[in-house]
C-alpha positions as CSV (number, residue, x, y, z in Angstrom):
1,X,-19.0,22.1,37.3
2,X,-17.4,22.2,33.9
3,X,-15.1,25.2,33.1
4,X,-15.6,27.3,30.0
5,X,-13.1,26.6,27.3
6,X,-10.3,29.2,27.2
7,X,-6.9,29.8,25.6
8,X,-5.6,27.1,23.3
9,X,-8.6,24.8,23.9
10,X,-11.0,27.5,22.7
11,X,-8.8,28.2,19.7
12,X,-8.6,24.5,18.8
13,X,-12.3,24.1,19.2
14,X,-12.9,27.0,16.8
15,X,-10.4,25.6,14.3
16,X,-11.3,21.9,14.1
17,X,-14.5,19.9,14.2
18,X,-14.8,16.5,16.1
19,X,-12.6,13.8,14.6
20,X,-14.3,11.7,11.9
21,X,-11.2,10.1,10.3
22,X,-10.7,6.4,11.2
23,X,-7.0,6.3,10.2
24,X,-4.1,5.4,12.5
25,X,-0.4,5.1,11.8
26,X,2.5,2.9,12.6
27,X,6.1,2.3,11.5
28,X,8.4,-0.7,11.4
29,X,12.2,-0.6,11.5
30,X,13.8,-3.5,9.7
31,X,17.3,-4.8,9.1
32,X,17.3,-4.9,5.3
33,X,20.3,-7.2,4.8
34,X,18.1,-10.2,4.0
35,X,16.1,-8.2,1.5
36,X,19.2,-6.8,-0.2
37,X,20.9,-10.2,-0.4
38,X,17.8,-11.6,-2.0
39,X,17.6,-8.8,-4.5
40,X,21.2,-9.3,-5.6
41,X,20.7,-13.1,-5.9
42,X,17.4,-12.9,-7.8
43,X,18.7,-10.2,-10.2
44,X,21.7,-12.3,-11.1
45,X,19.6,-15.4,-11.5
46,X,16.7,-14.0,-13.4
47,X,17.9,-10.8,-15.0
48,X,14.7,-9.1,-13.7
49,X,15.1,-5.7,-12.0
50,X,13.8,-6.7,-8.6
51,X,13.6,-4.1,-5.9
52,X,13.0,-3.8,-2.2
53,X,9.6,-2.4,-3.0
54,X,8.6,-5.5,-4.9
55,X,9.7,-7.6,-2.0
56,X,7.7,-5.5,0.5
57,X,4.7,-5.8,-1.8
58,X,5.0,-9.6,-1.6
59,X,5.4,-9.3,2.2
60,X,2.2,-7.3,2.4
61,X,0.4,-10.0,0.4
62,X,1.8,-12.7,2.7
63,X,0.8,-10.7,5.8
64,X,-2.8,-10.3,4.5
65,X,-2.9,-14.1,3.9
66,X,-1.7,-14.7,7.5
67,X,-4.2,-12.1,9.0
68,X,-7.4,-12.8,7.0
69,X,-9.4,-10.4,9.2
70,X,-7.6,-7.6,7.2
71,X,-8.3,-9.2,3.8
72,X,-11.9,-8.1,3.7
73,X,-14.1,-5.4,2.1
74,X,-16.7,-3.5,4.2
75,X,-20.2,-3.1,2.8
76,X,-23.7,-2.8,4.2
77,X,-22.5,-3.2,7.8
78,X,-20.6,-6.5,7.1
79,X,-17.1,-7.6,6.4
80,X,-16.9,-9.6,3.2
81,X,-13.9,-11.9,2.5
82,X,-12.1,-10.8,-0.6
83,X,-12.1,-13.3,-3.5
84,X,-8.3,-12.8,-3.8
85,X,-5.4,-10.9,-2.2
86,X,-4.4,-8.2,-4.7
87,X,-1.8,-5.5,-4.0
88,X,-2.0,-2.1,-5.7
89,X,1.4,-0.5,-6.4
90,X,1.6,3.3,-6.8
91,X,4.4,3.8,-9.3
92,X,6.0,6.7,-11.1
93,X,6.1,6.9,-14.9
94,X,8.2,8.9,-17.3
95,X,10.5,11.2,-15.5
96,X,8.9,10.5,-12.2
97,X,6.6,13.5,-12.2
98,X,3.5,11.4,-13.0
99,X,2.1,8.8,-10.6
100,X,-0.1,5.9,-11.7
101,X,-1.0,2.6,-10.2
102,X,-1.1,-1.1,-11.1
103,X,-3.1,-3.8,-9.3
104,X,-1.3,-7.1,-9.1
105,X,-3.9,-9.9,-8.7
106,X,-3.3,-12.8,-6.3
107,X,0.0,-11.3,-5.2
108,X,0.3,-13.8,-2.4
109,X,0.5,-16.6,-4.9
110,X,3.1,-15.0,-7.2
111,X,6.8,-14.7,-6.7
112,X,8.4,-11.4,-6.2
113,X,10.1,-11.8,-9.5
114,X,6.8,-12.5,-11.2
115,X,5.4,-9.3,-9.6
116,X,8.4,-7.3,-10.8
117,X,7.9,-8.5,-14.3
118,X,4.2,-7.8,-14.3
119,X,4.8,-4.3,-12.9
120,X,7.4,-3.5,-15.5
121,X,5.2,-4.7,-18.4
122,X,2.1,-2.9,-17.1
123,X,3.9,0.4,-16.5
124,X,5.3,0.2,-20.0
125,X,1.8,-0.4,-21.4
126,X,0.6,2.7,-19.4
127,X,3.4,4.7,-20.9
128,X,2.2,3.7,-24.4
129,X,-1.4,4.8,-23.5
130,X,-2.6,1.3,-23.2
131,X,-4.1,1.6,-19.7
132,X,-7.1,-0.8,-19.7
133,X,-7.9,-0.4,-16.0
134,X,-8.0,3.4,-15.6
135,X,-7.6,5.0,-19.0
136,X,-11.3,5.7,-19.7
137,X,-12.2,6.7,-16.1
138,X,-9.1,9.0,-15.8
139,X,-10.0,10.8,-19.0
140,X,-13.5,11.4,-17.8
141,X,-12.6,12.5,-14.3
142,X,-10.1,15.1,-15.6
143,X,-13.0,16.9,-17.4
144,X,-15.1,17.1,-14.2
145,X,-15.1,20.0,-11.8
146,X,-13.9,19.1,-8.3
147,X,-17.3,18.7,-6.6
148,X,-18.5,16.4,-9.3
149,X,-15.2,14.5,-9.3
150,X,-15.6,13.9,-5.6
151,X,-19.1,12.5,-6.1
152,X,-17.9,10.4,-9.0
153,X,-15.0,8.9,-7.1
154,X,-17.2,8.0,-4.1
155,X,-19.9,6.6,-6.4
156,X,-17.5,4.5,-8.3
157,X,-16.0,3.1,-5.1
158,X,-19.5,2.2,-3.8
159,X,-20.4,0.4,-7.0
160,X,-17.1,-1.5,-7.6
161,X,-16.2,-2.2,-4.0
162,X,-19.3,-1.8,-1.9
163,X,-21.6,-3.6,-4.4
164,X,-18.6,-5.6,-5.9
165,X,-19.6,-4.8,-9.5
166,X,-17.2,-5.2,-12.4
167,X,-17.6,-2.1,-14.6
168,X,-14.3,-2.5,-16.4
169,X,-16.0,-1.5,-19.7
170,X,-16.6,1.9,-18.2
171,X,-13.1,2.1,-16.8
172,X,-14.1,1.1,-13.3
173,X,-12.7,-2.4,-12.5
174,X,-14.0,-4.3,-9.5
175,X,-12.1,-3.4,-6.3
176,X,-9.8,-1.2,-8.2
177,X,-7.3,-0.7,-5.4
178,X,-7.1,-4.3,-4.4
179,X,-6.6,-5.5,-0.8
180,X,-3.9,-3.1,0.1
181,X,-1.7,-0.3,-1.4
182,X,2.0,0.2,-1.5
183,X,4.4,2.9,-2.7
184,X,8.0,3.8,-2.4
185,X,9.3,7.1,-1.1
186,X,12.8,5.6,-0.9
187,X,13.2,6.3,-4.7
188,X,13.4,10.0,-3.8
189,X,15.9,9.3,-0.9
190,X,13.2,9.7,1.8
191,X,13.7,7.5,4.8
192,X,10.3,7.9,6.4
193,X,6.9,9.3,5.3
194,X,3.2,8.9,5.9
195,X,0.3,9.2,3.5
196,X,-3.5,9.4,4.0
197,X,-6.0,6.9,2.8
198,X,-8.5,8.4,0.5
199,X,-12.2,7.4,1.1
200,X,-12.6,5.9,-2.3
201,X,-9.6,3.5,-1.9
202,X,-11.7,1.1,0.2
203,X,-8.6,-0.8,1.5
204,X,-7.5,-1.5,5.1
205,X,-4.0,-0.1,4.7
206,X,-1.4,1.8,2.7
207,X,2.3,1.0,3.2
208,X,5.2,3.4,2.3
209,X,8.7,2.0,1.7
210,X,11.5,4.3,2.8
211,X,15.1,4.4,1.6
212,X,17.6,1.8,2.9
213,X,20.3,3.7,4.8
214,X,23.3,2.7,6.9
215,X,22.5,3.4,10.6
216,X,24.0,2.4,13.9
217,X,22.0,-0.2,15.8
218,X,22.6,-2.4,18.8
219,X,23.3,-6.1,18.2
220,X,24.3,-8.4,21.0
221,X,25.2,-5.5,23.2
222,X,27.4,-3.8,20.6
223,X,26.8,-0.8,18.3
224,X,27.2,-1.9,14.7
225,X,26.2,-0.3,11.4
226,X,23.5,-2.0,9.4
227,X,21.4,-1.4,6.3
228,X,18.1,-0.3,7.9
229,X,14.7,0.1,6.3
230,X,11.7,2.0,7.6
231,X,8.2,0.9,6.6
232,X,5.3,3.1,7.5
233,X,1.6,2.1,7.4
234,X,-1.7,4.0,7.4
235,X,-4.5,1.7,8.7
236,X,-8.2,2.2,8.5
237,X,-9.5,1.6,12.0
238,X,-12.8,0.3,10.6
239,X,-10.9,-2.7,9.3
240,X,-8.1,-3.1,11.8
241,X,-7.3,-2.6,15.5
242,X,-4.0,-2.7,17.2
243,X,-4.0,-6.5,17.5
244,X,-4.5,-7.0,13.8
245,X,-1.8,-4.4,13.0
246,X,0.7,-6.2,15.4
247,X,0.1,-9.6,13.8
248,X,0.4,-8.1,10.4
249,X,3.7,-6.4,11.3
250,X,5.1,-9.6,12.7
251,X,4.3,-11.4,9.4
252,X,6.1,-8.6,7.5
253,X,9.1,-8.9,9.7
254,X,9.3,-12.6,9.2
255,X,9.2,-12.3,5.5
256,X,11.7,-9.5,5.2
257,X,14.2,-11.4,7.4
258,X,14.3,-14.3,4.9
259,X,12.4,-13.7,1.7
260,X,13.7,-16.9,0.1
261,X,11.8,-19.0,2.7
262,X,8.5,-17.6,1.4
263,X,9.1,-17.3,-2.3
264,X,7.4,-19.9,-4.6
265,X,9.3,-21.2,-7.6
266,X,9.1,-18.6,-10.4
């Protein structure tokens, strides 16, 4: 016979409802030496301000290409292959107090240097007020009260991702947040952080790039100091299970160990 709930179980039951959130989390510790070496080489060769975040964005695109089961959109009870692998970068503008985003189309087919150039140019355009993707919709949403804003965001996601409509003229581009999202917390000196997936993103995962720090690790039975990077990811369980996440993490690890081996000619 079942016992009545008492103590902390009763308190917890009164505090929370049954879980309805499909998110799960993971983290990946990487030796960043290969990334840093590539950043130095690419900067000196191209003059472009390439960063670890750009490279991780490329790694995410490569990972999605290697695990096509993640490169889908969910709608009407089906998983539809995406027409392209696009990565949405959450970036800071101005003095870093304002966050915005840029979707890089076909990121798996572009070099990291090309992605860095595109992000630089697009962020500069946003700073000038020339934000073709989100300018109109952001201005409208800011005038709405919170309940209406919530409905508008979910409705826009249903139209542009669920129905795959391109409503760019109304400030709602098709699949606005791409195939995956990425942002850096390392720019603020944070080594590790997690972030939730909002319902209107309609993407399988969000990756956070931590700060590269010197840490002791074991190599060949000896403790050595290496530049280490922590990547954390929030997955939507409706898109991915543990097997997908593991294959995706393996692809990320391979890319970050030797970016040059994956980079197309710029």
